[in-house]
C-alpha positions in Angstrom: 8.3 84.1 -39.5 11.4 84.6 -37.4 13.7 85.9 -40.1 13.1 89.5 -39.1 15.7 88.8 -36.5 18.3 89.3 -39.2 17.4 93.0 -39.5 18.4 93.4 -35.9 21.8 91.9 -36.0 23.4 95.3 -36.6 22.1 96.3 -33.1 24.8 94.1 -31.5 28.1 95.2 -33.2 31.2 93.1 -32.3 34.5 94.7 -31.4 36.5 95.6 -34.6 38.9 92.6 -34.2 35.9 90.2 -34.0 33.5 91.8 -36.5 32.8 89.5 -39.5 33.6 90.8 -42.9 30.7 92.0 -45.1 31.1 88.8 -47.2 30.6 86.6 -44.2 27.5 88.5 -43.2 26.1 88.2 -46.7 26.9 84.5 -46.8 25.2 84.0 -43.4 22.1 85.9 -44.3 21.9 84.1 -47.7 22.4 80.7 -46.0 19.6 81.3 -43.5 17.3 82.6 -46.2 18.2 79.6 -48.4 17.4 77.1 -45.5 14.1 78.9 -44.9 13.2 78.7 -48.6 14.2 75.0 -48.7 12.1 74.2 -45.7 9.1 76.1 -47.1 9.6 74.4 -50.5 9.8 70.9 -48.9 6.6 71.6 -46.9 4.7 72.7 -50.0 6.2 69.8 -52.1 5.2 67.2 -49.5 1.8 68.7 -48.7 0.5 71.2 -51.2 -2.4 73.3 -50.2 -2.8 76.1 -47.7 -2.2 75.4 -44.0 -4.2 77.5 -41.5 -2.6 78.5 -38.2 -4.7 79.1 -35.1 -3.2 80.5 -31.9 -4.4 81.6 -28.4 -2.8 83.9 -25.9 -2.5 83.9 -22.2 -5.9 83.2 -20.6 -7.6 82.9 -24.0 -9.8 79.9 -25.0 -11.0 79.7 -28.6 -13.2 77.4 -30.6 -12.6 76.9 -34.4 -14.3 74.9 -37.1 -12.1 73.4 -39.9 -13.2 73.1 -43.5 -14.2 69.4 -43.1 -16.5 70.1 -40.1 -14.0 69.1 -37.4 -14.1 71.4 -34.4 -11.1 72.3 -32.3 -11.2 73.9 -28.9 -7.9 75.6 -28.1 -6.8 76.1 -24.5 -4.7 79.1 -23.5 -1.2 79.5 -25.0 -1.9 77.0 -27.8 -0.8 76.9 -31.5 -2.3 74.5 -34.0 -1.7 74.3 -37.8 -4.3 72.5 -39.9 -4.3 71.4 -43.5 -7.6 70.1 -45.0 -7.4 68.7 -48.5 -9.7 66.5 -50.6 -7.6 63.4 -50.1 -6.2 64.0 -46.6 -6.8 65.8 -43.3 -4.2 66.7 -40.8 -3.3 69.1 -38.0 -0.2 69.7 -36.0 -0.2 70.8 -32.3 3.0 72.9 -31.8 2.3 73.9 -28.2 -0.5 74.0 -25.6 -3.6 71.9 -25.5 -6.3 71.2 -28.1 -9.5 69.2 -28.0 -10.4 67.9 -31.5 -14.0 66.7 -32.3 -13.2 64.9 -35.6 -16.0 64.9 -38.1 -16.5 61.7 -40.2 -15.5 62.2 -43.8 -16.2 59.2 -46.1 -13.6 56.9 -44.4 -10.8 59.5 -44.5 -8.7 59.5 -41.3 -7.7 62.7 -39.5 -4.1 62.8 -38.5 -3.0 64.9 -35.5 0.8 65.3 -35.2 3.2 66.6 -32.6 7.0 66.7 -32.3 6.9 63.5 -30.3 4.4 61.5 -32.4 0.7 61.5 -33.1 -2.6 59.8 -33.6 -5.1 59.3 -36.4 -8.8 58.5 -36.2 -11.8 58.4 -38.4 -14.0 60.4 -35.9 -14.4 61.0 -32.2 -12.9 63.3 -29.6 -9.2 63.5 -29.1 -7.4 65.7 -26.6 -3.8 66.6 -27.2 -1.6 68.3 -24.6 2.1 69.3 -25.2 3.9 68.8 -21.9 7.5 69.8 -20.9 8.5 66.1 -21.0 6.5 65.0 -24.0 2.9 64.8 -25.2 -0.2 63.3 -23.7 -3.0 62.2 -26.1 -6.4 61.3 -24.6 -8.7 59.3 -26.9 -12.1 60.3 -25.5 -14.2 58.4 -28.1 -13.6 56.4 -31.2 -10.8 54.1 -32.0 -7.5 55.4 -33.3 -3.9 54.5 -34.2 -0.9 56.1 -32.5 2.7 56.3 -33.4 5.9 57.9 -32.1 8.0 60.2 -34.2 10.9 58.5 -36.0 13.9 60.0 -37.8 12.2 60.0 -41.2 8.8 58.2 -40.6 6.2 57.2 -38.1 7.3 54.3 -35.8 5.7 51.9 -33.4 2.1 52.2 -34.7 -0.4 50.7 -32.3 -4.2 50.5 -32.3 -5.7 52.5 -29.4 -9.2 51.9 -28.0 -11.6 54.6 -26.8 -11.1 56.0 -23.3 -7.3 55.5 -23.5 -4.3 57.8 -22.9 -1.1 57.8 -24.9 2.1 59.1 -23.5 4.7 60.1 -26.0 8.2 61.2 -25.1 11.9 60.3 -25.4 11.2 57.9 -28.2 8.7 55.9 -26.1 5.0 55.3 -26.6 2.8 53.9 -23.8 -1.0 53.4 -23.7 -3.1 53.2 -20.5 -6.8 53.1 -19.8 -8.3 56.4 -18.6 -11.2 56.2 -16.0 -14.2 58.4 -16.4 -13.5 60.7 -13.4 -10.0 61.5 -14.7 -11.3 61.8 -18.3 -13.9 64.4 -17.3 -11.2 66.4 -15.3 -9.0 66.6 -18.4 -11.4 69.1 -20.0 -12.5 71.2 -17.0 -10.6 74.1 -18.6 -13.4 74.2 -21.1 -15.5 75.5 -18.2 -12.8 77.7 -16.7 -12.2 75.3 -13.8 -9.2 73.5 -12.3 -9.2 70.2 -10.4 -6.7 69.2 -7.7 -6.3 65.6 -6.4 -4.0 64.9 -3.4 -2.2 68.2 -4.2 -1.1 70.5 -1.3 
């Protein structure tokens, strides 16, 4: 969805001695288009079926319901892509913060992925927040399994109990217990509120 940038390359002409030849421009455009097609083809080959994208703007909060009955609350500035198929359920949080209320579906897990790793669960509430330094996943209810992103696969899988927080970043994965007061503050944005503790 960013390839329209190619149409604006002519707006920044180079000096005559630095301007690439027409052939080089054609090769560059063709190469970028080929990479985009390859990536799209791989995405379809690995996971056929339509992926739905949901996005919120500045100050916008939105609730959505996926095809399997899972509900997702999107905080402001959030983008989530979901793919619900008969044999698998998954979503990817690209930015922002999303609260998933995973619906039970005949023993089929729901996988939530981010660039740093992810978590999967059969049901329950899972809060995912993409931070500048990594990702924080709060398992509000239900048991799950977390992993960190590896080069070609999921690494360091661990079982996570309810009321736990998972920190993902720089190839690390850590799990800590989250106390009830902090857990409730994590979702105050659902009510349009902020909480400050020991903050000037």
